[in-house]
All heavy atoms as atom14 arrays in JSON, in Angstrom:
{
  "sequence": "MAVMIHSKYGYDPPEWVQADARLDKWYKDKKRFRKEGAFNLNKKETSHHGKRKNHHT",
  "atom14_mask": [
    [1, 1, 1, 1, 1, 1, 1, 1, 0, 0, 0, 0, 0, 0],
    [1, 1, 1, 1, 1, 0, 0, 0, 0, 0, 0, 0, 0, 0],
    [1, 1, 1, 1, 1, 1, 1, 0, 0, 0, 0, 0, 0, 0],
    [1, 1, 1, 1, 1, 1, 1, 1, 0, 0, 0, 0, 0, 0],
    [1, 1, 1, 1, 1, 1, 1, 1, 0, 0, 0, 0, 0, 0],
    [1, 1, 1, 1, 1, 1, 1, 1, 1, 1, 0, 0, 0, 0],
    [1, 1, 1, 1, 1, 1, 0, 0, 0, 0, 0, 0, 0, 0],
    [1, 1, 1, 1, 1, 1, 1, 1, 1, 0, 0, 0, 0, 0],
    [1, 1, 1, 1, 1, 1, 1, 1, 1, 1, 1, 1, 0, 0],
    [1, 1, 1, 1, 0, 0, 0, 0, 0, 0, 0, 0, 0, 0],
    [1, 1, 1, 1, 1, 1, 1, 1, 1, 1, 1, 1, 0, 0],
    [1, 1, 1, 1, 1, 1, 1, 1, 0, 0, 0, 0, 0, 0],
    [1, 1, 1, 1, 1, 1, 1, 0, 0, 0, 0, 0, 0, 0],
    [1, 1, 1, 1, 1, 1, 1, 0, 0, 0, 0, 0, 0, 0],
    [1, 1, 1, 1, 1, 1, 1, 1, 1, 0, 0, 0, 0, 0],
    [1, 1, 1, 1, 1, 1, 1, 1, 1, 1, 1, 1, 1, 1],
    [1, 1, 1, 1, 1, 1, 1, 0, 0, 0, 0, 0, 0, 0],
    [1, 1, 1, 1, 1, 1, 1, 1, 1, 0, 0, 0, 0, 0],
    [1, 1, 1, 1, 1, 0, 0, 0, 0, 0, 0, 0, 0, 0],
    [1, 1, 1, 1, 1, 1, 1, 1, 0, 0, 0, 0, 0, 0],
    [1, 1, 1, 1, 1, 0, 0, 0, 0, 0, 0, 0, 0, 0],
    [1, 1, 1, 1, 1, 1, 1, 1, 1, 1, 1, 0, 0, 0],
    [1, 1, 1, 1, 1, 1, 1, 1, 0, 0, 0, 0, 0, 0],
    [1, 1, 1, 1, 1, 1, 1, 1, 0, 0, 0, 0, 0, 0],
    [1, 1, 1, 1, 1, 1, 1, 1, 1, 0, 0, 0, 0, 0],
    [1, 1, 1, 1, 1, 1, 1, 1, 1, 1, 1, 1, 1, 1],
    [1, 1, 1, 1, 1, 1, 1, 1, 1, 1, 1, 1, 0, 0],
    [1, 1, 1, 1, 1, 1, 1, 1, 1, 0, 0, 0, 0, 0],
    [1, 1, 1, 1, 1, 1, 1, 1, 0, 0, 0, 0, 0, 0],
    [1, 1, 1, 1, 1, 1, 1, 1, 1, 0, 0, 0, 0, 0],
    [1, 1, 1, 1, 1, 1, 1, 1, 1, 0, 0, 0, 0, 0],
    [1, 1, 1, 1, 1, 1, 1, 1, 1, 1, 1, 0, 0, 0],
    [1, 1, 1, 1, 1, 1, 1, 1, 1, 1, 1, 0, 0, 0],
    [1, 1, 1, 1, 1, 1, 1, 1, 1, 1, 1, 0, 0, 0],
    [1, 1, 1, 1, 1, 1, 1, 1, 1, 0, 0, 0, 0, 0],
    [1, 1, 1, 1, 1, 1, 1, 1, 1, 0, 0, 0, 0, 0],
    [1, 1, 1, 1, 0, 0, 0, 0, 0, 0, 0, 0, 0, 0],
    [1, 1, 1, 1, 1, 0, 0, 0, 0, 0, 0, 0, 0, 0],
    [1, 1, 1, 1, 1, 1, 1, 1, 1, 1, 1, 0, 0, 0],
    [1, 1, 1, 1, 1, 1, 1, 1, 0, 0, 0, 0, 0, 0],
    [1, 1, 1, 1, 1, 1, 1, 1, 0, 0, 0, 0, 0, 0],
    [1, 1, 1, 1, 1, 1, 1, 1, 0, 0, 0, 0, 0, 0],
    [1, 1, 1, 1, 1, 1, 1, 1, 1, 0, 0, 0, 0, 0],
    [1, 1, 1, 1, 1, 1, 1, 1, 1, 0, 0, 0, 0, 0],
    [1, 1, 1, 1, 1, 1, 1, 1, 1, 0, 0, 0, 0, 0],
    [1, 1, 1, 1, 1, 1, 1, 0, 0, 0, 0, 0, 0, 0],
    [1, 1, 1, 1, 1, 1, 0, 0, 0, 0, 0, 0, 0, 0],
    [1, 1, 1, 1, 1, 1, 1, 1, 1, 1, 0, 0, 0, 0],
    [1, 1, 1, 1, 1, 1, 1, 1, 1, 1, 0, 0, 0, 0],
    [1, 1, 1, 1, 0, 0, 0, 0, 0, 0, 0, 0, 0, 0],
    [1, 1, 1, 1, 1, 1, 1, 1, 1, 0, 0, 0, 0, 0],
    [1, 1, 1, 1, 1, 1, 1, 1, 1, 1, 1, 0, 0, 0],
    [1, 1, 1, 1, 1, 1, 1, 1, 1, 0, 0, 0, 0, 0],
    [1, 1, 1, 1, 1, 1, 1, 1, 0, 0, 0, 0, 0, 0],
    [1, 1, 1, 1, 1, 1, 1, 1, 1, 1, 0, 0, 0, 0],
    [1, 1, 1, 1, 1, 1, 1, 1, 1, 1, 0, 0, 0, 0],
    [1, 1, 1, 1, 1, 1, 1, 0, 0, 0, 0, 0, 0, 0]
  ],
  "atom14_positions": [
    [[34.99, -71.66, -4.59], [34.53, -73.04, -4.63], [33.16, -73.09, -5.29], [32.31, -72.24, -5.09], [34.46, -73.59, -3.21], [33.99, -75.0, -3.17], [34.35, -75.71, -1.57], [33.7, -77.3, -1.83], [0.0, 0.0, 0.0], [0.0, 0.0, 0.0], [0.0, 0.0, 0.0], [0.0, 0.0, 0.0], [0.0, 0.0, 0.0], [0.0, 0.0, 0.0]],
    [[32.94, -74.1, -6.1], [31.68, -74.26, -6.82], [30.57, -74.69, -5.87], [30.8, -75.37, -4.88], [31.85, -75.31, -7.91], [0.0, 0.0, 0.0], [0.0, 0.0, 0.0], [0.0, 0.0, 0.0], [0.0, 0.0, 0.0], [0.0, 0.0, 0.0], [0.0, 0.0, 0.0], [0.0, 0.0, 0.0], [0.0, 0.0, 0.0], [0.0, 0.0, 0.0]],
    [[29.37, -74.26, -6.2], [28.2, -74.63, -5.4], [27.86, -76.09, -5.7], [27.75, -76.48, -6.86], [27.0, -73.72, -5.74], [25.77, -74.16, -5.0], [27.34, -72.28, -5.45], [0.0, 0.0, 0.0], [0.0, 0.0, 0.0], [0.0, 0.0, 0.0], [0.0, 0.0, 0.0], [0.0, 0.0, 0.0], [0.0, 0.0, 0.0], [0.0, 0.0, 0.0]],
    [[27.67, -76.86, -4.66], [27.31, -78.27, -4.82], [25.89, -78.46, -4.29], [25.53, -77.92, -3.25], [28.28, -79.17, -4.07], [29.71, -79.02, -4.54], [29.95, -79.51, -6.24], [30.24, -81.24, -6.03], [0.0, 0.0, 0.0], [0.0, 0.0, 0.0], [0.0, 0.0, 0.0], [0.0, 0.0, 0.0], [0.0, 0.0, 0.0], [0.0, 0.0, 0.0]],
    [[25.09, -79.22, -5.02], [23.71, -79.47, -4.66], [23.57, -80.95, -4.3], [24.09, -81.82, -5.01], [22.76, -79.12, -5.82], [22.85, -77.62, -6.14], [21.32, -79.49, -5.48], [22.08, -77.21, -7.38], [0.0, 0.0, 0.0], [0.0, 0.0, 0.0], [0.0, 0.0, 0.0], [0.0, 0.0, 0.0], [0.0, 0.0, 0.0], [0.0, 0.0, 0.0]],
    [[22.86, -81.22, -3.21], [22.63, -82.6, -2.82], [21.47, -83.16, -3.63], [20.34, -82.68, -3.55], [22.33, -82.71, -1.32], [22.18, -84.12, -0.87], [20.96, -84.68, -0.64], [23.1, -85.08, -0.61], [21.13, -85.93, -0.26], [22.42, -86.19, -0.23], [0.0, 0.0, 0.0], [0.0, 0.0, 0.0], [0.0, 0.0, 0.0], [0.0, 0.0, 0.0]],
    [[21.75, -84.16, -4.44], [20.71, -84.81, -5.24], [20.6, -86.26, -4.8], [21.3, -86.7, -3.88], [21.06, -84.73, -6.73], [22.18, -85.53, -7.01], [0.0, 0.0, 0.0], [0.0, 0.0, 0.0], [0.0, 0.0, 0.0], [0.0, 0.0, 0.0], [0.0, 0.0, 0.0], [0.0, 0.0, 0.0], [0.0, 0.0, 0.0], [0.0, 0.0, 0.0]],
    [[19.76, -87.0, -5.46], [19.62, -88.41, -5.08], [20.84, -89.23, -5.48], [20.97, -90.37, -5.07], [18.35, -89.01, -5.67], [18.29, -89.06, -7.18], [16.95, -89.64, -7.61], [16.8, -89.69, -9.1], [15.51, -90.23, -9.51], [0.0, 0.0, 0.0], [0.0, 0.0, 0.0], [0.0, 0.0, 0.0], [0.0, 0.0, 0.0], [0.0, 0.0, 0.0]],
    [[21.74, -88.65, -6.25], [22.97, -89.33, -6.64], [24.18, -88.85, -5.86], [25.3, -89.26, -6.14], [23.21, -89.14, -8.15], [22.08, -89.67, -8.99], [21.26, -88.81, -9.7], [21.81, -91.03, -9.05], [20.22, -89.29, -10.46], [20.77, -91.52, -9.81], [19.98, -90.65, -10.51], [18.94, -91.14, -11.26], [0.0, 0.0, 0.0], [0.0, 0.0, 0.0]],
    [[23.98, -87.95, -4.92], [25.09, -87.4, -4.13], [25.19, -85.91, -4.33], [24.24, -85.25, -4.73], [0.0, 0.0, 0.0], [0.0, 0.0, 0.0], [0.0, 0.0, 0.0], [0.0, 0.0, 0.0], [0.0, 0.0, 0.0], [0.0, 0.0, 0.0], [0.0, 0.0, 0.0], [0.0, 0.0, 0.0], [0.0, 0.0, 0.0], [0.0, 0.0, 0.0]],
    [[26.37, -85.34, -4.05], [26.6, -83.9, -4.22], [27.17, -83.66, -5.62], [28.2, -84.21, -5.98], [27.56, -83.39, -3.16], [26.92, -83.29, -1.8], [27.02, -84.3, -0.87], [26.18, -82.15, -1.47], [26.41, -84.2, 0.37], [25.56, -82.04, -0.23], [25.68, -83.07, 0.68], [25.07, -82.96, 1.89], [0.0, 0.0, 0.0], [0.0, 0.0, 0.0]],
    [[26.47, -82.85, -6.39], [26.86, -82.58, -7.77], [26.73, -81.09, -8.06], [25.96, -80.38, -7.41], [25.95, -83.33, -8.74], [26.12, -84.83, -8.68], [27.25, -85.3, -8.49], [25.1, -85.53, -8.83], [0.0, 0.0, 0.0], [0.0, 0.0, 0.0], [0.0, 0.0, 0.0], [0.0, 0.0, 0.0], [0.0, 0.0, 0.0], [0.0, 0.0, 0.0]],
    [[27.44, -80.6, -9.1], [27.24, -79.23, -9.56], [25.83, -79.08, -10.16], [25.23, -80.06, -10.59], [28.3, -79.03, -10.64], [29.2, -80.2, -10.58], [28.53, -81.26, -9.81], [0.0, 0.0, 0.0], [0.0, 0.0, 0.0], [0.0, 0.0, 0.0], [0.0, 0.0, 0.0], [0.0, 0.0, 0.0], [0.0, 0.0, 0.0], [0.0, 0.0, 0.0]],
    [[25.31, -77.87, -10.2], [23.94, -77.66, -10.72], [23.74, -78.18, -12.14], [22.67, -78.69, -12.47], [23.77, -76.14, -10.68], [24.75, -75.65, -9.68], [25.89, -76.61, -9.7], [0.0, 0.0, 0.0], [0.0, 0.0, 0.0], [0.0, 0.0, 0.0], [0.0, 0.0, 0.0], [0.0, 0.0, 0.0], [0.0, 0.0, 0.0], [0.0, 0.0, 0.0]],
    [[24.76, -78.07, -12.99], [24.63, -78.55, -14.37], [24.4, -80.06, -14.4], [23.62, -80.57, -15.21], [25.89, -78.21, -15.19], [26.14, -76.73, -15.34], [26.9, -76.15, -14.16], [27.45, -76.91, -13.34], [26.91, -74.91, -14.03], [0.0, 0.0, 0.0], [0.0, 0.0, 0.0], [0.0, 0.0, 0.0], [0.0, 0.0, 0.0], [0.0, 0.0, 0.0]],
    [[25.08, -80.78, -13.54], [24.93, -82.24, -13.5], [23.56, -82.63, -12.97], [22.97, -83.61, -13.41], [26.03, -82.86, -12.66], [27.39, -82.81, -13.3], [27.83, -81.93, -14.24], [28.49, -83.66, -13.0], [29.14, -82.19, -14.55], [29.56, -83.25, -13.79], [28.66, -84.72, -12.12], [30.8, -83.87, -13.76], [29.9, -85.35, -12.09], [30.95, -84.93, -12.9]],
    [[23.07, -81.87, -11.99], [21.74, -82.15, -11.43], [20.69, -81.96, -12.52], [19.76, -82.77, -12.66], [21.46, -81.25, -10.22], [20.03, -81.41, -9.73], [22.44, -81.57, -9.09], [0.0, 0.0, 0.0], [0.0, 0.0, 0.0], [0.0, 0.0, 0.0], [0.0, 0.0, 0.0], [0.0, 0.0, 0.0], [0.0, 0.0, 0.0], [0.0, 0.0, 0.0]],
    [[20.81, -80.9, -13.33], [19.88, -80.68, -14.43], [19.97, -81.79, -15.47], [18.96, -82.28, -15.97], [20.15, -79.33, -15.09], [19.76, -78.15, -14.25], [20.14, -76.84, -14.91], [20.83, -76.81, -15.91], [19.7, -75.74, -14.3], [0.0, 0.0, 0.0], [0.0, 0.0, 0.0], [0.0, 0.0, 0.0], [0.0, 0.0, 0.0], [0.0, 0.0, 0.0]],
    [[21.19, -82.2, -15.8], [21.37, -83.28, -16.77], [20.77, -84.58, -16.24], [20.12, -85.32, -16.99], [22.85, -83.47, -17.08], [0.0, 0.0, 0.0], [0.0, 0.0, 0.0], [0.0, 0.0, 0.0], [0.0, 0.0, 0.0], [0.0, 0.0, 0.0], [0.0, 0.0, 0.0], [0.0, 0.0, 0.0], [0.0, 0.0, 0.0], [0.0, 0.0, 0.0]],
    [[20.97, -84.87, -14.95], [20.39, -86.07, -14.36], [18.87, -86.03, -14.42], [18.21, -87.03, -14.69], [20.84, -86.24, -12.91], [22.29, -86.66, -12.79], [22.84, -87.2, -13.78], [22.88, -86.47, -11.71], [0.0, 0.0, 0.0], [0.0, 0.0, 0.0], [0.0, 0.0, 0.0], [0.0, 0.0, 0.0], [0.0, 0.0, 0.0], [0.0, 0.0, 0.0]],
    [[18.29, -84.87, -14.16], [16.83, -84.73, -14.2], [16.31, -84.97, -15.62], [15.28, -85.65, -15.8], [16.42, -83.34, -13.72], [0.0, 0.0, 0.0], [0.0, 0.0, 0.0], [0.0, 0.0, 0.0], [0.0, 0.0, 0.0], [0.0, 0.0, 0.0], [0.0, 0.0, 0.0], [0.0, 0.0, 0.0], [0.0, 0.0, 0.0], [0.0, 0.0, 0.0]],
    [[17.0, -84.43, -16.63], [16.57, -84.66, -18.01], [16.68, -86.13, -18.38], [15.8, -86.69, -19.04], [17.4, -83.82, -18.97], [17.0, -82.36, -18.99], [17.62, -81.62, -20.15], [19.07, -81.66, -20.15], [19.85, -80.73, -19.66], [19.33, -79.66, -19.11], [21.16, -80.85, -19.7], [0.0, 0.0, 0.0], [0.0, 0.0, 0.0], [0.0, 0.0, 0.0]],
    [[17.76, -86.79, -17.98], [17.93, -88.21, -18.28], [16.88, -89.06, -17.55], [16.34, -90.01, -18.12], [19.34, -88.68, -17.89], [20.45, -88.23, -18.82], [21.8, -88.57, -18.21], [20.3, -88.88, -20.18], [0.0, 0.0, 0.0], [0.0, 0.0, 0.0], [0.0, 0.0, 0.0], [0.0, 0.0, 0.0], [0.0, 0.0, 0.0], [0.0, 0.0, 0.0]],
    [[16.6, -88.71, -16.3], [15.58, -89.45, -15.56], [14.21, -89.33, -16.23], [13.48, -90.31, -16.36], [15.48, -88.95, -14.12], [16.66, -89.39, -13.27], [17.37, -90.33, -13.66], [16.87, -88.76, -12.21], [0.0, 0.0, 0.0], [0.0, 0.0, 0.0], [0.0, 0.0, 0.0], [0.0, 0.0, 0.0], [0.0, 0.0, 0.0], [0.0, 0.0, 0.0]],
    [[13.87, -88.12, -16.69], [12.59, -87.9, -17.38], [12.56, -88.67, -18.69], [11.55, -89.32, -19.02], [12.39, -86.41, -17.63], [11.06, -86.08, -18.28], [10.9, -84.59, -18.48], [9.56, -84.22, -19.01], [9.27, -84.71, -20.34], [0.0, 0.0, 0.0], [0.0, 0.0, 0.0], [0.0, 0.0, 0.0], [0.0, 0.0, 0.0], [0.0, 0.0, 0.0]],
    [[13.65, -88.65, -19.46], [13.72, -89.37, -20.72], [13.54, -90.87, -20.49], [12.78, -91.54, -21.2], [15.06, -89.1, -21.4], [15.29, -89.95, -22.6], [14.81, -89.74, -23.86], [16.07, -91.16, -22.66], [15.25, -90.74, -24.69], [16.01, -91.63, -23.98], [16.8, -91.87, -21.71], [16.65, -92.79, -24.37], [17.44, -93.03, -22.12], [17.35, -93.48, -23.43]],
    [[14.22, -91.41, -19.47], [14.14, -92.84, -19.2], [12.74, -93.23, -18.74], [12.21, -94.26, -19.14], [15.18, -93.24, -18.16], [15.27, -94.73, -17.96], [15.79, -95.55, -18.96], [14.83, -95.32, -16.78], [15.87, -96.91, -18.8], [14.91, -96.68, -16.61], [15.43, -97.47, -17.61], [15.49, -98.83, -17.45], [0.0, 0.0, 0.0], [0.0, 0.0, 0.0]],
    [[12.1, -92.4, -17.93], [10.75, -92.67, -17.46], [9.78, -92.69, -18.64], [8.93, -93.58, -18.74], [10.35, -91.59, -16.45], [8.97, -91.77, -15.88], [8.67, -90.64, -14.91], [7.22, -90.64, -14.5], [6.88, -89.49, -13.68], [0.0, 0.0, 0.0], [0.0, 0.0, 0.0], [0.0, 0.0, 0.0], [0.0, 0.0, 0.0], [0.0, 0.0, 0.0]],
    [[9.9, -91.71, -19.55], [9.04, -91.67, -20.74], [9.28, -92.88, -21.63], [8.34, -93.45, -22.18], [9.27, -90.39, -21.52], [8.71, -89.16, -20.82], [7.89, -89.33, -19.9], [9.12, -88.05, -21.19], [0.0, 0.0, 0.0], [0.0, 0.0, 0.0], [0.0, 0.0, 0.0], [0.0, 0.0, 0.0], [0.0, 0.0, 0.0], [0.0, 0.0, 0.0]],
    [[10.54, -93.27, -21.78], [10.88, -94.41, -22.62], [10.23, -95.68, -22.08], [9.68, -96.48, -22.84], [12.4, -94.58, -22.69], [12.85, -95.7, -23.57], [14.35, -95.8, -23.62], [14.78, -97.01, -24.38], [16.21, -97.19, -24.37], [0.0, 0.0, 0.0], [0.0, 0.0, 0.0], [0.0, 0.0, 0.0], [0.0, 0.0, 0.0], [0.0, 0.0, 0.0]],
    [[10.29, -95.88, -20.77], [9.67, -97.05, -20.16], [8.16, -97.01, -20.35], [7.53, -98.03, -20.64], [10.0, -97.12, -18.66], [11.38, -97.61, -18.39], [11.77, -97.8, -16.94], [10.77, -97.62, -15.9], [11.25, -97.76, -14.54], [0.0, 0.0, 0.0], [0.0, 0.0, 0.0], [0.0, 0.0, 0.0], [0.0, 0.0, 0.0], [0.0, 0.0, 0.0]],
    [[7.56, -95.82, -20.21], [6.11, -95.69, -20.37], [5.69, -95.99, -21.81], [4.72, -96.7, -22.06], [5.67, -94.28, -19.98], [4.17, -94.07, -20.06], [3.78, -92.72, -19.52], [4.45, -91.63, -20.21], [3.91, -90.94, -21.21], [2.7, -91.22, -21.63], [4.59, -89.97, -21.79], [0.0, 0.0, 0.0], [0.0, 0.0, 0.0], [0.0, 0.0, 0.0]],
    [[6.45, -95.47, -22.79], [6.11, -95.71, -24.19], [6.26, -97.18, -24.55], [5.48, -97.72, -25.3], [6.97, -94.85, -25.1], [6.64, -93.4, -25.06], [7.63, -92.45, -25.13], [5.33, -92.96, -24.95], [7.33, -91.1, -25.1], [5.02, -91.62, -24.9], [6.02, -90.69, -24.99], [0.0, 0.0, 0.0], [0.0, 0.0, 0.0], [0.0, 0.0, 0.0]],
    [[7.29, -97.83, -24.02], [7.45, -99.26, -24.29], [6.31, -100.06, -23.7], [5.83, -101.01, -24.3], [8.77, -99.76, -23.73], [9.91, -99.42, -24.61], [11.02, -100.39, -24.42], [12.06, -100.02, -25.34], [13.22, -100.57, -25.38], [13.51, -101.52, -24.53], [14.11, -100.2, -26.26], [0.0, 0.0, 0.0], [0.0, 0.0, 0.0], [0.0, 0.0, 0.0]],
    [[5.87, -99.68, -22.51], [4.77, -100.38, -21.86], [3.5, -100.23, -22.68], [2.71, -101.16, -22.8], [4.56, -99.82, -20.45], [3.51, -100.54, -19.66], [3.41, -99.96, -18.27], [2.34, -100.65, -17.47], [2.18, -100.07, -16.15], [0.0, 0.0, 0.0], [0.0, 0.0, 0.0], [0.0, 0.0, 0.0], [0.0, 0.0, 0.0], [0.0, 0.0, 0.0]],
    [[3.29, -99.06, -23.26], [2.1, -98.8, -24.08], [2.23, -99.37, -25.48], [1.26, -99.36, -26.24], [1.85, -97.3, -24.16], [1.48, -96.69, -22.83], [1.4, -95.18, -22.88], [1.64, -94.62, -23.97], [1.12, -94.58, -21.84], [0.0, 0.0, 0.0], [0.0, 0.0, 0.0], [0.0, 0.0, 0.0], [0.0, 0.0, 0.0], [0.0, 0.0, 0.0]],
    [[3.4, -99.84, -25.86], [3.58, -100.43, -27.18], [3.86, -99.43, -28.28], [3.65, -99.73, -29.44], [0.0, 0.0, 0.0], [0.0, 0.0, 0.0], [0.0, 0.0, 0.0], [0.0, 0.0, 0.0], [0.0, 0.0, 0.0], [0.0, 0.0, 0.0], [0.0, 0.0, 0.0], [0.0, 0.0, 0.0], [0.0, 0.0, 0.0], [0.0, 0.0, 0.0]],
    [[4.33, -98.26, -27.94], [4.57, -97.23, -28.95], [5.73, -97.6, -29.87], [5.78, -97.16, -31.01], [4.85, -95.89, -28.29], [0.0, 0.0, 0.0], [0.0, 0.0, 0.0], [0.0, 0.0, 0.0], [0.0, 0.0, 0.0], [0.0, 0.0, 0.0], [0.0, 0.0, 0.0], [0.0, 0.0, 0.0], [0.0, 0.0, 0.0], [0.0, 0.0, 0.0]],
    [[6.68, -98.41, -29.39], [7.84, -98.75, -30.2], [7.71, -100.13, -30.83], [8.65, -100.64, -31.41], [9.11, -98.7, -29.35], [9.43, -97.32, -28.87], [9.44, -97.02, -27.54], [9.73, -96.32, -29.77], [9.73, -95.74, -27.09], [10.02, -95.04, -29.34], [10.02, -94.76, -28.0], [0.0, 0.0, 0.0], [0.0, 0.0, 0.0], [0.0, 0.0, 0.0]],
    [[6.55, -100.76, -30.73], [6.35, -102.09, -31.28], [5.97, -101.97, -32.75], [4.87, -101.54, -33.08], [5.26, -102.82, -30.49], [5.14, -104.26, -30.89], [5.88, -104.74, -31.75], [4.22, -104.97, -30.26], [0.0, 0.0, 0.0], [0.0, 0.0, 0.0], [0.0, 0.0, 0.0], [0.0, 0.0, 0.0], [0.0, 0.0, 0.0], [0.0, 0.0, 0.0]],
    [[6.88, -102.37, -33.64], [6.62, -102.25, -35.08], [5.73, -103.38, -35.58], [5.14, -103.28, -36.64], [7.94, -102.24, -35.85], [8.86, -101.07, -35.54], [10.16, -101.21, -36.31], [8.2, -99.76, -35.88], [0.0, 0.0, 0.0], [0.0, 0.0, 0.0], [0.0, 0.0, 0.0], [0.0, 0.0, 0.0], [0.0, 0.0, 0.0], [0.0, 0.0, 0.0]],
    [[5.65, -104.48, -34.86], [4.85, -105.62, -35.27], [3.5, -105.63, -34.56], [2.92, -106.68, -34.33], [5.6, -106.92, -34.97], [6.9, -107.0, -35.75], [6.96, -106.55, -36.88], [7.92, -107.55, -35.14], [0.0, 0.0, 0.0], [0.0, 0.0, 0.0], [0.0, 0.0, 0.0], [0.0, 0.0, 0.0], [0.0, 0.0, 0.0], [0.0, 0.0, 0.0]],
    [[3.0, -104.47, -34.24], [1.75, -104.35, -33.51], [0.59, -104.83, -34.39], [0.55, -104.56, -35.58], [1.55, -102.89, -33.11], [0.39, -102.69, -32.2], [0.32, -101.3, -31.58], [0.94, -100.22, -32.39], [0.74, -98.89, -31.83], [0.0, 0.0, 0.0], [0.0, 0.0, 0.0], [0.0, 0.0, 0.0], [0.0, 0.0, 0.0], [0.0, 0.0, 0.0]],
    [[-0.32, -105.55, -33.78], [-1.49, -106.02, -34.53], [-2.37, -104.83, -34.87], [-2.64, -103.98, -34.04], [-2.29, -107.0, -33.68], [-1.59, -108.29, -33.43], [-2.48, -109.21, -32.62], [-1.79, -110.5, -32.32], [-2.61, -111.38, -31.48], [0.0, 0.0, 0.0], [0.0, 0.0, 0.0], [0.0, 0.0, 0.0], [0.0, 0.0, 0.0], [0.0, 0.0, 0.0]],
    [[-2.8, -104.81, -36.11], [-3.69, -103.73, -36.53], [-5.12, -104.21, -36.41], [-5.45, -105.32, -36.8], [-3.4, -103.33, -37.98], [-2.04, -102.71, -38.16], [-1.8, -102.27, -39.58], [-2.81, -102.1, -40.31], [-0.66, -102.1, -39.96], [0.0, 0.0, 0.0], [0.0, 0.0, 0.0], [0.0, 0.0, 0.0], [0.0, 0.0, 0.0], [0.0, 0.0, 0.0]],
    [[-5.97, -103.39, -35.89], [-7.37, -103.77, -35.77], [-8.1, -103.35, -37.04], [-7.96, -102.24, -37.51], [-8.02, -103.1, -34.55], [-7.88, -101.71, -34.67], [-7.37, -103.58, -33.26], [0.0, 0.0, 0.0], [0.0, 0.0, 0.0], [0.0, 0.0, 0.0], [0.0, 0.0, 0.0], [0.0, 0.0, 0.0], [0.0, 0.0, 0.0], [0.0, 0.0, 0.0]],
    [[-8.86, -104.27, -37.56], [-9.62, -104.01, -38.78], [-11.09, -103.9, -38.43], [-11.64, -104.74, -37.73], [-9.4, -105.14, -39.78], [-10.25, -104.95, -40.88], [0.0, 0.0, 0.0], [0.0, 0.0, 0.0], [0.0, 0.0, 0.0], [0.0, 0.0, 0.0], [0.0, 0.0, 0.0], [0.0, 0.0, 0.0], [0.0, 0.0, 0.0], [0.0, 0.0, 0.0]],
    [[-11.74, -102.86, -38.91], [-13.14, -102.65, -38.64], [-13.99, -103.06, -39.84], [-15.2, -102.87, -39.83], [-13.41, -101.18, -38.31], [-12.71, -100.74, -37.08], [-13.11, -101.07, -35.83], [-11.58, -100.01, -36.9], [-12.3, -100.56, -34.93], [-11.35, -99.9, -35.56], [0.0, 0.0, 0.0], [0.0, 0.0, 0.0], [0.0, 0.0, 0.0], [0.0, 0.0, 0.0]],
    [[-13.38, -103.63, -40.87], [-14.13, -103.97, -42.08], [-15.11, -105.11, -41.84], [-16.2, -105.12, -42.38], [-13.18, -104.33, -43.22], [-12.31, -103.19, -43.62], [-12.79, -102.1, -44.28], [-11.01, -102.97, -43.45], [-11.81, -101.25, -44.49], [-10.69, -101.74, -43.98], [0.0, 0.0, 0.0], [0.0, 0.0, 0.0], [0.0, 0.0, 0.0], [0.0, 0.0, 0.0]],
    [[-14.74, -106.1, -41.04], [-15.6, -107.24, -40.8], [-16.69, -106.97, -39.79], [-17.59, -107.78, -39.62], [0.0, 0.0, 0.0], [0.0, 0.0, 0.0], [0.0, 0.0, 0.0], [0.0, 0.0, 0.0], [0.0, 0.0, 0.0], [0.0, 0.0, 0.0], [0.0, 0.0, 0.0], [0.0, 0.0, 0.0], [0.0, 0.0, 0.0], [0.0, 0.0, 0.0]],
    [[-16.66, -105.85, -39.11], [-17.62, -105.57, -38.06], [-18.73, -104.63, -38.51], [-19.49, -104.15, -37.7], [-16.88, -104.94, -36.85], [-15.89, -105.88, -36.24], [-15.22, -105.25, -35.05], [-14.2, -106.21, -34.48], [-13.54, -105.65, -33.33], [0.0, 0.0, 0.0], [0.0, 0.0, 0.0], [0.0, 0.0, 0.0], [0.0, 0.0, 0.0], [0.0, 0.0, 0.0]],
    [[-18.83, -104.39, -39.79], [-19.87, -103.51, -40.3], [-21.22, -104.19, -40.3], [-21.36, -105.36, -40.64], [-19.53, -103.15, -41.74], [-19.3, -101.74, -41.93], [-19.08, -101.44, -43.37], [-18.49, -100.12, -43.39], [-18.0, -99.55, -44.43], [-17.99, -100.19, -45.56], [-17.5, -98.36, -44.37], [0.0, 0.0, 0.0], [0.0, 0.0, 0.0], [0.0, 0.0, 0.0]],
    [[-22.23, -103.45, -39.94], [-23.59, -104.01, -39.96], [-24.17, -103.79, -41.35], [-23.94, -102.79, -42.0], [-24.46, -103.3, -38.93], [-24.08, -103.61, -37.52], [-25.03, -102.94, -36.56], [-24.67, -103.25, -35.15], [-25.58, -102.61, -34.21], [0.0, 0.0, 0.0], [0.0, 0.0, 0.0], [0.0, 0.0, 0.0], [0.0, 0.0, 0.0], [0.0, 0.0, 0.0]],
    [[-24.98, -104.75, -41.76], [-25.63, -104.65, -43.07], [-26.93, -103.9, -42.89], [-27.85, -104.36, -42.21], [-25.86, -106.05, -43.64], [-26.34, -106.01, -45.06], [-26.55, -104.92, -45.6], [-26.48, -107.16, -45.66], [0.0, 0.0, 0.0], [0.0, 0.0, 0.0], [0.0, 0.0, 0.0], [0.0, 0.0, 0.0], [0.0, 0.0, 0.0], [0.0, 0.0, 0.0]],
    [[-27.01, -102.73, -43.48], [-28.21, -101.9, -43.32], [-29.28, -102.22, -44.36], [-30.35, -101.66, -44.34], [-27.83, -100.42, -43.45], [-26.94, -99.96, -42.34], [-27.37, -99.81, -41.06], [-25.61, -99.64, -42.32], [-26.38, -99.39, -40.28], [-25.3, -99.28, -41.04], [0.0, 0.0, 0.0], [0.0, 0.0, 0.0], [0.0, 0.0, 0.0], [0.0, 0.0, 0.0]],
    [[-29.02, -103.14, -45.29], [-29.95, -103.43, -46.38], [-30.7, -104.74, -46.14], [-30.97, -105.46, -47.06], [-29.21, -103.5, -47.71], [-28.51, -102.2, -48.03], [-29.2, -101.08, -48.4], [-27.22, -101.86, -48.03], [-28.34, -100.1, -48.62], [-27.12, -100.55, -48.4], [0.0, 0.0, 0.0], [0.0, 0.0, 0.0], [0.0, 0.0, 0.0], [0.0, 0.0, 0.0]],
    [[-31.03, -105.06, -44.92], [-31.76, -106.31, -44.67], [-33.21, -106.09, -44.44], [-33.72, -105.07, -44.2], [-31.18, -107.07, -43.45], [-31.24, -106.2, -42.34], [-29.8, -107.54, -43.73], [0.0, 0.0, 0.0], [0.0, 0.0, 0.0], [0.0, 0.0, 0.0], [0.0, 0.0, 0.0], [0.0, 0.0, 0.0], [0.0, 0.0, 0.0], [0.0, 0.0, 0.0]]
  ]
}
């Protein structure tokens, strides 16, 4: 009989527990990156050209 491990999703084989852990980590990272705006292609770009001080006054 195969070894079954109790995970938060029930009793699963070790391979499934590892796959679930990888998917959980991927989903957590995806949510974090979306929150930080990493996937936003229309992100406003900050321009520092207008904030330069004039040193010749």
